[in-house]
N, C-alpha and C positions, 0 to 999 in steps of 0.2 A: 505494500501498500505505498503509495507516494501522500497523496490528500484528499482530503473529504471538503468537502462546500455545502453546508446545511442550504435550500434551494426552497422549502415550506417546509410549516409547522414547528410544533414543539415539542421537546420530550421524543417520545415513540409511539407513534398513532397511524394509527387509519389517516393518508395524506402525506405523512412525513416526506419529505421525498429531498435524496442530497445527491449530487453529482462527484462519484469515487474515481479516481486516477489510480490507478496501481500498474507495475511493469512483468511483464510476461513473456518468459522467451526473448530477454532484452529491447523489448517494444514496449514502449506505452502505449495504454490504452483508458479512455475516460469513457464513460457509462453514464445514465442518468439513472435513477432506481428510485423506485417508491412503494410504500408499502400499502395492501392491501386488505390485508386481514391480521387480527392482532387477537389470540386465546392466550391472555396473560396467566401464567406464568410458563405456558406450555408451549405455545404454538405462534409462527407467525407465515407472513407471505408477502414476498418483495418482488416487485416485476421490473424488468426495463425492456428499453429496445435499443438492439445495436444493429446498425446494417441491414435495415429491412427484417429481422428479425426480430421475435415475441418473446420473454424469458418470463419463466414464472418459475420463484423459484420458495420448496416451500421448508420451513425448518421443525420437528418438533421434538421438545427436548423434557425428559424422561430423568429422574433422583435414580443417581447409582445406589441400588438397596445394598449391596455387598460394601461400597465405601461407606455407606452410611449406618449398617451395623458396626464395622471397624469402629467405626469413631464413638459407639456407644460403648462398646468394650473397652474403649482406651487404647485402644494398637493406634 
């Protein structure tokens, strides 16, 4: 990641939009991305358009039960 610029919204909610610039395989790429779904704290969907393609990325977060059990056991 080289830089992120907020374009719209506050915090992290549906409608939050940002411009993300990153370097991959030696080349910089910049994409505008926006949040289309939020089910806090476990799920979010982000969309982007690039070179005529529409991208949708869904992320689901789940607790790590083994790690939680180890913490409870004091490990």
